[in-house]
N, C-alpha and C positions, 0 to 999 in steps of 0.2 A: 221682198223689196228688191234684192239683188237679182233674183230670177226675172223679175219684171223689167228691170233695166236691161239685162242681157237680151231678153226676148225682143225688146224694142230696137236693138241694134241690127244692122245689116249682117248678112251671113259672113262677109269678109271681116267686119269689125269683131264679130264673135270669135272668129278664128284668131285674130290678133290678141284679143283679151285672154283667150285660153293659152296661147303661146306664152304671153308675158306671165300669166299665173304659174306656168310650169317653170319659169326662169330660163327659158330657151331663147337663144337668138334665132334669126331666120334660118341660118345654116343648120343648126341643130334640129329645128323643126322639120326642115326639108329631109334631113337624114331619117328622122323618126317616121316621116310620112312616105318614105321610099320614093322620093322624087328629086328632081334637080332644084337647086337653089332658085334659079330664075322662075321656074314654075310656081314654087311656093310664094315667091315675092309677088308674082302676077295675081295669084289667088288672093293674097292678103290685101292687095291694093284694089281688088274687084275688077281687074283688067281681064281676067278669064275665069271661067267656072270649071271646077274640077269634074272630070268624068266620074262615073259611078264607082269604079274601082278605087280611084283616088279618094273619093269621099269616104269609102269604107276604110281605107288606110288611115285617113285623117282621124276618123272617129276612134279607131283602134289605138292610135298613137296617144290620143288624149284620154282614152279610157271611158268614153261616153257614147251614147247612142247617136247615130248619124243625124237623126231628126232634131237633136238638140242644137246642132250647128246649122244644118241645111233644112229649113222648114219648107214644106211643099208649096207654100204661098210666096216664098222668096222670089224676088225679081232679079234676074241676072242682068247686071249692069256692065256695059262695055263702054269704056272711055275712049 
């Protein structure tokens, strides 16, 4: 049930859910993902899509496979 709910979220909402589940604020998440706070904020708001290296760093920070957050069928949204 929870996996189904997560899978129905956009990639950037999955990112937010994972961050909150870890108990991190955005600054902590950006540190763990080796990026600037503004970059992380833009990702979590869906304003920009992380490059491949950043997607790998994000997956490593959360301890999950990259495909769990970034599905191949995800549409990149630019506001």
